[in-house]
C-alpha positions as CSV (number, residue, x, y, z in Angstrom):
1,M,30.9,12.2,9.0
2,P,29.4,14.8,10.8
3,N,26.1,14.8,11.7
4,E,24.0,18.0,13.1
5,I,24.4,17.8,16.8
6,T,28.7,16.6,16.0
7,P,30.9,19.6,14.8
8,M,33.2,18.6,11.9
9,P,36.9,18.4,11.6
10,S,39.1,20.2,9.8
11,R,39.6,19.3,6.3
12,R,43.1,19.2,7.2
13,A,42.3,16.5,10.4
14,F,40.1,14.9,8.1
15,A,42.9,14.1,5.3
16,G,44.8,13.0,8.1
17,L,42.7,10.2,9.8
18,L,42.0,8.9,6.4
19,T,45.4,8.4,5.3
20,V,47.0,7.1,8.9
21,S,43.6,4.8,9.6
22,A,43.0,3.8,6.1
23,G,45.7,4.6,3.4
24,L,43.0,6.2,1.7
25,A,44.1,8.0,-1.6
26,A,40.1,9.2,-2.1
27,L,37.1,9.5,-0.5
28,T,34.4,9.9,-3.2
29,A,31.2,7.8,-4.6
30,C,30.7,10.7,-6.9
31,T,33.8,11.6,-9.0
32,P,33.7,13.9,-11.8
33,Q,33.1,12.1,-15.3
34,D,36.1,10.6,-17.0
35,G,35.3,7.9,-18.8
36,A,38.3,6.1,-17.9
37,P,40.7,5.0,-14.6
38,S,43.6,6.5,-14.2
39,P,46.3,4.8,-12.9
40,A,45.6,6.4,-9.3
41,A,41.8,5.6,-9.6
42,A,42.6,2.7,-10.1
43,S,44.4,1.7,-6.9
44,M,41.8,3.5,-5.0
45,P,40.6,1.4,-2.0
46,A,37.5,4.3,-2.3
47,Q,34.4,3.1,-3.5
48,T,33.4,5.4,-6.1
49,D,30.5,6.0,-7.9
50,V,32.3,7.6,-11.5
51,A,30.3,8.8,-14.1
52,A,30.4,9.6,-18.3
53,P,28.2,11.9,-19.4
54,A,25.7,11.2,-22.6
55,P,23.2,13.5,-24.8
56,A,20.0,13.2,-23.1
57,S,17.0,15.5,-23.9
58,S,14.8,17.2,-21.8
59,A,11.7,19.1,-21.4
60,A,9.8,21.1,-18.9
61,A,7.0,18.8,-16.7
62,A,4.5,18.7,-14.2
63,T,6.0,18.0,-10.7
64,P,3.9,15.6,-9.4
65,T,4.3,13.5,-5.9
66,P,5.3,10.4,-6.4
67,S,3.2,7.4,-5.2
68,A,4.1,4.3,-3.5
69,T,2.7,1.9,-1.6
70,A,3.6,1.4,1.7
71,E,6.1,-1.6,2.8
72,P,7.5,-3.4,5.4
73,T,11.2,-2.9,5.6
74,A,13.7,-5.5,5.7
75,A,15.7,-4.3,8.8
76,T,18.0,-7.4,10.2
77,S,17.1,-6.3,13.8
78,P,14.7,-3.3,15.3
79,G,15.2,0.2,14.3
80,P,14.3,3.7,14.6
81,A,11.1,4.5,12.1
82,P,9.8,7.2,10.7
83,S,7.5,9.3,12.9
84,S,4.1,8.9,13.1
85,T,3.2,12.4,12.2
86,I,4.3,11.1,8.5
87,K,1.2,10.4,7.2
88,T,2.6,9.8,3.5
89,Q,4.9,6.6,3.6
90,H,6.0,5.1,0.2
91,S,8.0,2.2,-0.6
92,L,11.4,1.0,0.2
93,T,12.0,-0.7,-3.4
94,D,10.3,1.1,-6.2
95,P,12.8,3.3,-8.2
96,T,9.9,5.8,-8.3
97,S,9.3,5.8,-4.8
98,P,11.5,9.2,-2.4
99,W,12.0,6.5,-0.4
100,V,13.7,3.7,-2.6
101,I,16.6,2.6,-0.7
102,V,19.4,1.9,-3.2
103,N,23.5,0.8,-1.9
104,K,25.5,-2.2,-1.6
105,H,23.0,-4.8,-0.7
106,R,19.8,-3.3,-2.8
107,P,20.1,-2.9,-6.3
108,L,17.6,-1.3,-8.0
109,N,14.8,-3.4,-9.7
110,P,14.5,-3.1,-12.6
111,Q,18.3,-2.8,-12.4
112,D,18.0,-0.7,-16.1
113,F,15.7,1.5,-14.6
114,V,14.8,4.7,-15.9
115,P,13.0,7.6,-14.8
116,A,9.8,8.3,-17.3
117,D,10.2,12.3,-16.0
118,L,13.3,13.3,-16.9
119,V,14.1,17.4,-17.1
120,Q,16.8,19.7,-16.9
121,P,15.9,21.6,-13.1
122,A,15.8,25.4,-14.4
123,I,19.0,25.6,-12.0
124,R,22.1,26.6,-12.5
125,L,24.1,24.2,-14.1
126,A,27.7,22.9,-14.6
127,V,27.4,19.6,-16.4
128,S,25.0,19.2,-19.5
129,G,23.7,16.1,-21.7
130,E,21.9,13.3,-19.0
131,A,24.0,14.8,-15.7
132,A,22.0,18.0,-16.4
133,L,18.6,16.1,-15.5
134,L,16.8,14.9,-13.0
135,N,13.0,13.3,-11.5
136,S,10.7,16.3,-11.8
137,T,9.7,16.0,-8.2
138,T,13.4,16.4,-7.7
139,A,14.1,19.5,-10.0
140,A,11.5,21.4,-8.3
141,A,12.7,20.9,-5.1
142,A,16.2,21.5,-6.1
143,E,14.6,24.5,-8.0
144,R,13.3,26.0,-4.3
145,M,16.6,25.2,-2.9
146,F,18.6,26.8,-4.9
147,G,16.7,29.5,-5.0
148,A,16.5,30.5,-1.5
149,A,20.3,29.3,-1.0
150,A,21.2,32.3,-3.8
151,S,18.4,34.5,-1.7
152,E,21.3,34.5,0.7
153,G,23.8,34.8,-1.4
154,V,25.3,31.4,-1.6
155,I,25.9,30.4,-5.3
156,M,24.9,26.2,-6.4
157,T,25.3,24.6,-9.4
158,L,24.5,20.9,-10.4
159,A,27.7,19.3,-10.7
160,S,26.3,15.7,-11.1
161,G,22.2,14.7,-11.9
162,Y,21.2,11.3,-13.4
163,R,23.8,8.6,-14.4
164,S,21.6,5.8,-16.5
165,Y,22.3,2.6,-16.3
166,T,24.4,1.9,-19.2
167,T,26.5,4.7,-18.2
168,Q,27.0,3.0,-15.6
169,V,28.1,0.0,-17.5
170,S,30.5,1.5,-19.6
171,T,31.9,2.9,-17.2
172,Y,32.5,0.1,-14.8
173,N,33.0,-2.4,-17.2
174,G,36.3,0.1,-17.9
175,Y,37.5,-0.1,-15.0
176,V,37.0,-4.2,-14.4
177,A,38.9,-4.7,-18.3
178,S,42.1,-2.5,-16.4
179,T,42.0,-3.1,-12.9
180,G,40.1,-6.6,-12.3
181,Q,37.1,-6.4,-10.1
182,A,38.1,-6.3,-6.8
183,A,39.7,-2.9,-7.8
184,A,36.7,-2.0,-9.6
185,D,34.3,-2.5,-6.5
186,R,36.2,0.0,-4.7
187,A,36.5,2.6,-7.7
188,S,32.6,2.3,-9.3
189,A,29.1,1.9,-8.2
190,R,28.0,-1.6,-9.9
191,P,25.6,-1.0,-12.9
192,G,21.9,-0.8,-11.2
193,H,23.2,0.1,-7.8
194,S,24.6,3.9,-8.1
195,E,21.6,6.2,-6.7
196,H,22.3,8.5,-9.5
197,Q,20.5,6.3,-11.3
198,T,17.2,6.9,-9.9
199,G,17.0,10.9,-10.6
200,W,16.2,11.3,-6.6
201,S,20.0,12.4,-5.9
202,F,22.6,14.9,-7.0
203,D,26.0,16.7,-6.5
204,I,26.3,20.6,-6.5
205,G,29.1,22.5,-7.1
206,D,29.8,25.4,-5.2
207,G,29.3,29.2,-7.1
208,G,33.0,29.4,-7.6
209,G,33.9,25.7,-8.7
210,A,36.1,25.5,-6.1
211,C,37.0,22.1,-4.3
212,S,34.6,19.9,-6.6
213,F,34.2,16.6,-5.6
214,Q,36.9,16.3,-2.8
215,P,37.1,16.7,0.4
216,C,38.0,21.0,0.8
217,F,34.0,21.1,-0.2
218,A,32.6,20.7,3.0
219,E,34.1,24.0,3.8
220,Q,32.4,26.0,1.0
221,P,29.7,28.1,1.1
222,A,27.0,25.8,-0.7
223,A,28.1,22.8,1.5
224,V,27.8,24.4,4.6
225,W,24.7,26.2,3.5
226,A,23.7,22.8,2.3
227,K,24.2,20.8,5.2
228,A,22.4,23.5,7.2
229,N,19.3,24.3,5.4
230,A,18.6,21.0,2.7
231,H,16.5,19.3,5.1
232,K,14.2,21.9,4.3
233,F,13.1,21.4,1.1
234,G,13.9,17.6,0.9
235,F,16.8,16.6,0.7
236,V,19.6,14.7,2.8
237,V,23.3,14.6,2.6
238,R,23.5,11.4,1.8
239,Y,27.3,9.6,2.6
240,P,27.8,11.8,6.1
241,W,30.8,11.9,8.0
242,M,32.2,8.8,9.5
243,F,29.0,6.3,8.5
244,H,30.8,5.0,5.6
245,D,30.5,1.4,7.4
246,T,26.5,1.6,7.1
247,T,26.5,3.7,3.8
248,G,29.1,1.8,2.3
249,Y,30.9,5.7,0.7
250,F,33.7,8.5,2.3
251,Y,32.0,11.4,3.4
252,E,30.2,13.1,0.5
253,S,29.0,16.8,1.5
254,W,28.4,17.5,-2.8
255,H,25.9,14.7,-2.6
256,L,22.2,15.3,-1.8
257,R,19.0,12.8,-1.8
258,Y,15.3,13.7,-2.4
259,I,13.1,12.1,0.9
260,G,10.7,14.4,1.1
261,V,10.7,17.4,3.9
262,D,8.3,15.7,5.8
263,A,11.2,12.7,6.2
264,A,14.0,14.8,5.9
265,V,12.5,17.5,8.9
266,D,12.3,14.3,11.2
267,M,15.9,12.2,10.4
268,A,17.0,16.0,11.0
269,T,15.3,16.6,14.5
270,R,15.6,13.8,15.6
271,G,19.7,13.7,14.7
272,I,19.7,10.4,12.4
273,T,21.7,10.7,9.9
274,T,21.9,7.5,7.4
275,L,18.7,6.5,5.4
276,E,19.9,2.8,6.4
277,E,19.5,4.2,10.1
278,Y,16.3,5.6,9.7
279,F,14.5,3.3,7.7
280,G,15.9,0.0,9.9
281,L,17.7,-1.5,7.6
282,E,21.1,-3.5,8.0
283,A,24.4,-1.7,6.8
284,A,25.9,-1.5,3.8
285,P,29.5,-1.7,3.6
286,D,30.2,-4.0,0.6
287,Y,28.4,-6.0,-1.7
288,L,27.2,-9.4,-0.8
């Protein structure tokens, strides 16, 4: 997966690499909202974080800075840590914390967590219902980022935001019933293990609508701009190129995660590409 110092291969090379080396038919941890698995999806070896939208109310809200207590990380071996210049430290387990880490080894606690401050951001939406919501801090940062991109002629859309535990239960169980648990774990995040449930992450689309949730999205203006600039607004590309053995998911140029400007800039400056590495946590390629 590309990072700030390694040129990204072309989409043709990317597809060829995956086809030859892993025989993969799909690459995403987030797919367009679809509550029932297709025959093709049932055979996908790539892990996906599938959504099905459900209606949800939205209201304007303030954008307070999340308060969270610092805590030691549960690293299995020494690793990088946030720079000492970052004065505010946050919890890695509290789902209300911008530094909460959700992956295949670290479910949310509680697993049915619901953000208390979900709002609909004032940005261009490609979805409705709960998928159009973010927590208030992420929403405010997204508004600033989308505005900055638009000022440079790049139009982004919100392609998938918040996803409730109930939605994930329904989606995941549909896969289990159709394909069995082993195949379901390759096609859908288990309930309580989806970063979308936190309200801290979302997927972007390009204003032109091209290549949504596909490898070729990495070449669209929205993805190119986000890769170069998202850290300035507190976001990281959560599942970078060639780090699926660490994150548990293949490259997603569309999936952004808010961690705060200081931490995101620190990661970019130091060339650290995954949150697992940044916080000194073990890799989580598969469920425990």
